[in-house]
C-alpha positions as CSV (number, residue, x, y, z in Angstrom):
1,M,49.6,17.8,-87.9
2,G,49.7,21.3,-86.2
3,L,46.2,21.0,-84.9
4,S,45.6,23.3,-81.6
5,G,42.9,24.0,-78.9
6,S,41.4,21.6,-76.4
7,I,39.8,18.4,-77.0
8,P,36.1,18.9,-77.6
9,P,33.7,16.8,-75.0
10,Q,31.6,15.7,-78.4
11,L,34.4,13.4,-78.9
12,G,32.5,11.5,-76.2
13,N,29.7,10.6,-78.6
14,L,31.1,8.6,-81.0
15,S,30.5,5.3,-79.3
16,F,31.7,3.3,-81.6
17,L,35.1,4.7,-81.8
18,A,38.0,2.2,-81.4
19,A,41.2,4.3,-81.8
20,I,42.1,8.0,-81.1
21,D,45.3,9.5,-82.5
22,L,45.8,13.0,-81.9
23,S,49.5,12.6,-81.4
24,D,52.3,15.3,-82.2
25,N,49.7,18.3,-82.0
26,N,49.5,21.4,-79.8
27,F,46.5,20.5,-78.1
28,H,46.4,22.1,-74.4
29,G,43.8,21.7,-71.2
30,S,43.0,18.6,-69.6
31,L,41.1,15.5,-71.1
32,P,37.4,15.8,-71.0
33,K,35.8,13.5,-68.5
34,E,33.2,12.2,-71.7
35,L,35.4,9.9,-73.2
36,A,35.1,7.8,-70.6
37,F,31.7,7.0,-72.5
38,L,34.0,5.3,-75.1
39,L,34.3,1.9,-73.9
40,R,35.1,0.1,-77.5
41,L,38.4,2.5,-77.1
42,K,41.3,-0.1,-77.7
43,V,44.1,2.8,-78.7
44,I,44.9,6.0,-77.3
45,H,47.8,8.0,-79.0
46,L,47.7,11.8,-77.0
47,E,51.6,12.0,-77.1
48,Y,53.4,14.8,-78.0
49,N,50.8,17.7,-77.0
50,N,50.6,20.1,-74.1
51,F,47.9,18.4,-71.9
52,V,47.9,19.1,-68.2
53,G,46.5,18.0,-65.2
54,D,46.0,14.7,-63.3
55,V,46.4,11.4,-65.4
56,P,42.2,11.1,-65.1
57,L,40.9,8.4,-63.0
58,W,38.6,7.3,-65.8
59,L,40.8,5.7,-67.8
60,G,40.8,3.0,-65.8
61,T,37.3,2.2,-66.8
62,L,37.9,1.3,-70.5
63,P,38.1,-2.0,-70.4
64,K,39.3,-2.9,-73.8
65,L,42.2,-0.5,-73.9
66,Q,45.5,-2.0,-74.9
67,L,47.7,0.8,-76.1
68,L,48.3,4.2,-74.0
69,Y,50.4,6.7,-75.0
70,L,50.3,10.2,-72.8
71,S,54.1,10.7,-73.2
72,N,56.0,14.2,-73.8
73,N,52.9,16.2,-72.2
74,S,52.5,18.1,-68.7
75,F,50.8,16.1,-66.8
76,S,51.1,16.3,-63.0
77,G,50.1,14.6,-59.8
78,T,50.4,10.6,-59.0
79,I,49.9,7.9,-61.1
80,P,46.5,6.7,-60.4
81,T,46.0,2.9,-59.3
82,S,42.7,2.7,-61.4
83,I,44.8,2.4,-64.6
84,C,45.9,-1.1,-63.1
85,N,42.4,-2.4,-63.9
86,L,43.1,-2.3,-67.4
87,S,43.6,-5.5,-67.7
88,R,44.3,-5.9,-71.5
89,L,46.7,-3.3,-71.4
90,E,50.1,-4.1,-73.5
91,T,51.7,-0.5,-73.4
92,L,51.9,2.2,-71.1
93,D,53.8,5.4,-71.7
94,L,53.7,7.9,-69.4
95,R,57.5,9.5,-70.2
96,N,58.3,13.1,-69.9
97,N,55.6,14.5,-67.7
98,H,55.8,16.1,-64.3
99,L,54.3,13.2,-62.7
100,N,55.5,12.4,-58.9
101,G,54.8,10.2,-56.1
102,Y,55.6,6.3,-56.1
103,I,54.9,3.9,-58.9
104,P,51.5,2.0,-57.4
105,K,52.1,-1.7,-56.5
106,E,48.9,-2.6,-58.1
107,I,50.7,-2.1,-61.7
108,G,51.7,-5.6,-61.1
109,S,48.2,-6.7,-62.0
110,L,48.8,-5.9,-65.7
111,I,49.5,-9.1,-66.5
112,K,49.4,-8.6,-70.6
113,L,51.8,-5.4,-69.9
114,K,54.4,-5.4,-72.7
115,N,55.9,-2.0,-72.5
116,L,56.2,-0.1,-69.7
117,L,57.7,3.6,-69.7
118,M,57.4,5.8,-67.1
119,G,61.0,7.6,-67.4
120,S,61.9,11.4,-67.3
121,N,59.0,12.5,-64.5
122,Q,59.6,12.8,-60.6
123,L,58.8,9.3,-59.3
124,S,60.2,8.7,-56.2
125,G,60.2,5.7,-53.6
126,S,61.5,2.0,-54.3
127,I,60.8,0.1,-57.8
128,P,57.8,-2.0,-56.7
129,S,59.0,-5.9,-56.9
130,T,55.4,-6.5,-58.6
131,I,56.1,-5.0,-61.6
132,F,58.5,-8.1,-62.5
133,N,55.5,-10.4,-62.0
134,I,54.5,-9.4,-65.1
135,S,55.7,-12.2,-66.9
136,S,55.0,-10.9,-70.4
137,L,57.0,-7.7,-69.9
138,Q,60.0,-6.4,-72.5
139,I,60.7,-3.1,-72.2
140,L,60.7,-1.2,-68.8
141,D,62.0,2.3,-69.2
142,L,62.2,4.4,-65.4
143,R,65.0,6.5,-66.2
144,R,65.4,10.4,-65.0
145,N,63.1,9.7,-62.1
146,Q,64.4,10.1,-58.1
147,L,63.8,6.3,-57.6
148,S,65.9,5.0,-54.2
149,G,66.7,1.4,-53.1
150,S,67.9,-1.7,-54.7
151,I,66.7,-3.2,-57.7
152,P,64.6,-6.2,-57.2
153,S,66.0,-9.5,-57.6
154,T,63.1,-10.6,-59.4
155,V,63.7,-8.8,-62.1
156,F,66.9,-11.0,-63.1
157,N,64.5,-13.8,-63.7
158,M,62.5,-12.0,-66.3
159,S,63.3,-14.0,-69.5
160,S,61.2,-12.0,-71.7
161,L,62.7,-8.7,-70.7
162,Q,64.6,-6.8,-73.7
163,Y,65.3,-3.5,-72.7
164,L,65.9,-2.3,-68.9
165,S,66.6,1.4,-68.3
166,L,67.1,2.7,-64.6
167,G,69.8,5.5,-65.2
168,S,69.9,8.6,-63.6
169,N,68.3,7.8,-60.5
170,G,69.3,7.3,-56.8
171,L,69.2,3.5,-57.0
172,N,71.7,1.8,-55.1
173,G,73.2,-1.9,-54.5
174,S,75.3,-4.1,-55.8
175,L,74.6,-6.8,-59.0
176,P,74.2,-10.4,-58.5
177,E,77.1,-12.5,-60.1
178,E,74.5,-14.7,-61.9
179,M,72.5,-11.2,-62.7
180,C,72.5,-12.7,-66.7
181,N,71.5,-16.2,-66.1
182,N,67.7,-15.3,-67.2
183,L,67.6,-12.7,-69.4
184,P,68.4,-14.1,-72.8
185,E,66.6,-11.2,-74.9
186,L,68.2,-8.5,-73.2
187,F,69.7,-6.4,-75.6
188,V,70.0,-3.0,-73.7
189,L,70.8,-2.2,-70.2
190,Y,71.2,1.5,-68.8
191,L,72.2,1.6,-65.1
192,Y,74.2,5.0,-65.5
193,E,74.3,7.8,-63.1
194,N,73.2,5.9,-59.9
195,L,74.6,4.5,-56.5
196,F,75.6,1.1,-57.6
197,Y,78.7,-0.6,-55.7
198,G,80.7,-3.6,-55.8
199,Q,82.5,-5.5,-58.9
200,I,81.1,-5.4,-62.4
201,P,79.8,-9.1,-62.5
202,S,81.7,-11.2,-64.6
203,G,78.8,-13.3,-65.2
204,I,77.5,-10.4,-67.5
205,Y,78.7,-12.0,-70.4
206,R,75.8,-14.3,-70.4
207,C,73.4,-11.7,-72.0
208,K,75.0,-13.0,-74.8
209,R,72.4,-10.0,-77.0
210,L,73.7,-7.2,-75.1
211,E,74.2,-4.2,-77.8
212,H,74.3,-1.4,-75.3
213,L,75.6,-1.5,-72.0
214,Q,76.1,1.7,-70.0
215,L,77.0,1.4,-65.9
216,D,78.9,5.0,-65.8
217,T,78.9,7.4,-63.4
218,N,78.4,4.8,-60.2
219,K,80.3,3.6,-57.5
220,F,81.6,0.2,-59.3
221,T,84.8,-0.7,-57.8
222,G,87.7,-4.0,-59.2
223,S,88.9,-4.1,-62.4
224,I,86.8,-4.5,-65.8
225,P,85.9,-8.4,-66.1
226,R,88.1,-10.0,-69.3
227,Q,84.9,-11.9,-69.9
228,I,83.1,-8.7,-71.1
229,G,85.0,-9.4,-74.3
230,N,82.4,-12.5,-74.9
231,L,79.6,-9.5,-75.6
232,T,80.2,-9.8,-79.0
233,M,76.9,-8.0,-80.2
234,L,78.1,-4.9,-78.0
235,K,78.1,-1.7,-79.8
236,D,78.3,1.0,-77.2
237,L,79.9,0.2,-73.8
238,Y,80.0,3.0,-71.0
239,I,81.9,2.0,-67.6
240,G,83.7,5.5,-66.7
241,G,83.0,7.6,-63.4
242,N,83.6,4.3,-61.6
243,I,86.5,3.4,-59.0
244,L,87.8,0.8,-61.3
245,K,91.4,-0.1,-61.6
246,G,93.7,-2.4,-63.4
247,V,94.3,-2.5,-67.1
248,I,92.3,-2.7,-69.7
249,P,91.6,-6.2,-70.7
250,K,93.1,-7.5,-74.2
251,E,90.0,-9.7,-74.5
252,M,88.2,-6.2,-75.2
253,G,89.5,-6.6,-78.7
254,N,86.9,-9.3,-79.2
255,L,84.2,-6.5,-79.3
256,M,84.4,-6.2,-83.0
257,V,81.2,-4.4,-83.8
258,L,81.8,-2.0,-81.1
259,E,81.1,1.8,-81.8
260,T,81.5,3.4,-79.0
261,L,84.0,3.0,-75.8
262,S,83.5,5.0,-73.1
263,M,86.1,4.4,-70.1
264,E,86.9,8.2,-68.6
265,D,87.3,9.2,-65.1
266,G,88.7,5.9,-63.6
267,G,92.0,4.6,-62.0
268,L,93.0,2.2,-65.1
269,T,96.6,1.7,-65.7
270,G,99.0,0.4,-68.0
271,P,99.1,0.5,-71.7
272,I,95.8,0.3,-74.2
273,P,96.0,-3.0,-75.5
274,S,97.0,-3.1,-79.0
275,V,94.2,-5.3,-80.2
276,I,91.8,-2.1,-79.0
277,F,92.7,-0.7,-82.4
278,N,91.7,-3.3,-84.5
279,M,88.1,-2.7,-83.7
280,S,87.2,-1.6,-86.8
281,S,83.7,-0.4,-86.2
282,L,85.0,1.9,-83.2
283,K,83.7,5.7,-84.0
284,R,84.2,7.0,-80.5
285,M,86.8,6.0,-77.7
286,A,87.2,8.1,-74.5
287,V,89.6,7.3,-71.6
288,T,90.4,10.6,-70.0
289,N,91.2,10.7,-67.0
290,N,92.9,7.6,-66.0
291,S,96.7,6.5,-65.2
292,L,97.2,5.0,-68.5
293,S,100.8,4.8,-69.7
294,G,102.8,3.6,-72.5
295,S,103.4,4.6,-76.1
296,L,100.7,4.8,-78.7
297,Q,101.8,2.5,-81.7
298,E,102.7,4.1,-85.3
299,N,99.9,2.2,-87.1
300,I,97.3,3.3,-84.7
301,C,94.7,4.3,-87.6
302,D,95.6,1.5,-89.6
303,N,92.2,-0.4,-88.7
304,L,90.1,2.7,-87.4
305,P,88.2,3.9,-90.8
306,F,85.5,5.3,-88.7
307,L,86.7,6.7,-85.7
308,E,85.4,10.4,-85.3
309,E,86.3,11.2,-81.8
310,L,89.6,10.0,-79.3
311,Y,89.7,11.4,-76.1
312,L,93.3,10.2,-74.4
313,S,93.7,13.3,-72.4
314,E,95.0,13.4,-68.6
315,N,96.9,10.4,-68.6
316,H,100.8,9.0,-68.8
317,F,100.9,8.5,-72.5
318,T,104.7,9.1,-73.5
319,G,106.8,9.0,-76.8
320,P,106.1,11.0,-80.3
321,I,102.4,11.1,-81.0
322,P,101.8,9.2,-84.0
323,S,102.4,10.5,-87.8
324,T,99.7,8.2,-89.1
325,L,97.1,9.7,-87.0
326,W,95.9,11.1,-90.6
327,K,94.8,7.8,-91.9
328,C,91.7,8.5,-89.4
329,R,89.9,10.6,-91.7
330,K,86.9,11.0,-90.2
331,L,88.3,12.3,-87.0
332,M,86.7,15.3,-85.4
333,I,88.3,15.5,-82.1
334,L,91.6,14.6,-81.5
335,S,92.4,14.9,-77.2
336,L,95.7,14.0,-76.3
337,S,96.0,16.9,-73.7
338,V,97.9,16.3,-70.4
339,N,100.4,13.5,-71.1
340,E,103.9,13.3,-71.5
341,F,104.2,13.0,-75.5
342,T,107.6,14.1,-76.5
343,G,109.0,15.0,-80.0
344,S,107.1,17.6,-82.6
345,I,103.3,17.9,-83.9
346,P,103.6,15.7,-87.0
347,K,103.0,17.5,-90.2
348,E,100.8,14.6,-91.4
349,I,97.7,16.0,-89.0
350,G,97.5,18.7,-91.6
351,N,96.0,15.7,-93.5
352,L,92.5,15.1,-91.0
353,T,90.1,17.5,-93.2
354,V,87.4,17.2,-91.0
355,I,89.1,18.1,-87.6
356,K,86.9,20.4,-85.5
357,E,88.9,20.0,-82.1
358,L,92.5,19.6,-81.4
359,Y,93.8,19.4,-77.9
360,L,97.6,18.7,-77.8
361,G,98.3,21.4,-74.8
362,E,100.4,20.1,-71.6
363,N,102.7,17.8,-73.1
364,N,106.7,18.0,-73.9
365,L,106.3,18.5,-77.2
366,Q,109.1,20.2,-78.9
367,D,111.4,20.7,-82.2
368,L,109.0,22.2,-84.1
369,A,111.5,24.2,-86.1
370,G,110.8,24.2,-89.9
371,S,108.0,21.7,-89.5
372,E,104.7,22.6,-91.2
373,V,101.4,21.4,-90.3
374,D,98.9,22.3,-92.7
375,L,95.4,22.2,-92.0
376,A,93.8,24.7,-94.5
377,R,92.0,21.7,-96.3
378,S,90.3,21.0,-92.9
379,E,86.7,21.6,-92.3
380,V,87.5,24.8,-90.4
381,G,90.2,25.8,-92.5
382,L,93.2,26.8,-90.6
383,A,96.9,26.5,-91.4
384,A,99.3,25.6,-88.5
385,V,102.6,26.8,-89.5
386,A,105.8,26.9,-87.0
387,Q,108.1,29.8,-88.3
388,I,111.5,30.9,-87.1
389,G,111.3,34.4,-86.4
390,S,114.1,37.4,-85.8
391,D,113.8,36.8,-82.3
392,G,113.4,33.2,-81.8
393,C,110.6,30.5,-82.2
394,T,107.4,31.3,-82.5
395,T,104.5,29.2,-81.7
396,P,102.7,28.1,-84.6
397,D,99.4,30.1,-86.1
398,L,96.6,28.1,-85.2
399,Q,92.7,29.0,-85.9
400,P,90.7,26.1,-85.8
401,A,87.3,25.8,-83.9
402,T,89.1,24.9,-80.7
403,L,93.0,24.4,-80.8
404,D,94.8,23.7,-77.0
405,L,98.5,23.8,-77.0
406,R,98.7,25.6,-73.8
407,K,102.1,24.6,-71.8
408,T,103.6,23.5,-74.6
409,T,107.2,24.1,-75.5
410,L,108.0,24.9,-78.9
411,V,111.9,25.0,-79.2
412,C,114.0,26.0,-82.4
């Protein structure tokens, strides 16, 4: 609404007030202690403001409070244990502040809590196991903090849990094989950017409702479990930045609603299974910096109508660049650099009319004499023409937003 200033202490005189919603404004300062007189309050929305100072102790004296939203402010200090006295609290949202210290173990006494959101602070220490005594908990967001230690094993027994986000911390340990035996409702699992190790559990397929799985940038080893292909509701899969090896299992082709497949920076080998290119919902595929090999099938884009980004660079792919890439009509980024592709740049690439970034450098491309790659109709408006000049063969005149042809040999 664009309101500004501080909250007047006189607000505390409205003793019959049951809800306060001052969210998405420019209020600043600390919360007046007079608000502690509002004993009928059930709902507090103060998110998206500029409040500062400690989270007030008096919040824990509001006996009827059910929803407390303080996210996206500048609160600092520690989380007061007095909040753990709010026996009716269902949602606690403290995200995107400057809170530090430990998560109080007393938080496990909030037996009606459904949503616990503390991401993007500077919280440290381990995750208290008492949190997972809250049988009603559905959403737990602790990402982007400084938490350490292992995940308490009790988390994997929370049958009500739908959303678990622990990414960007310093958590470690391995994931138990039976981690999904008792998580029937889980649809989001974010464990990225931590220090987890060991193998990705093959039993993860038992989380049958998973739609978003991010395990990237950890220290997982071993191969990609083929059972991951049983997660047929999966939309996003990020497993790059680990120490995985072996081949891409063909069972991943069963993920027919997958939109993002990210497997960069690992030790994957062998060809990309042809079934991967039948995943018609795919929008982004990234396998950069592995040891994948083989050639790309000529009909690579026959069943990828929504593909926008294709990253295959820094591998050992061979053979020609498929001339049918133009059938991926929504392709905006194409990265094939640092491979062993041969032959010419197919002129049909000029039909990629929304291409913004094109990376073809450090391959063995040649024999472009007389070929014309016309990208004048593309969103970046460029024409690529290989011409024969009086002094021999010249490189194509390409001026896209990003064009990489470095170390490419163009031969007449």
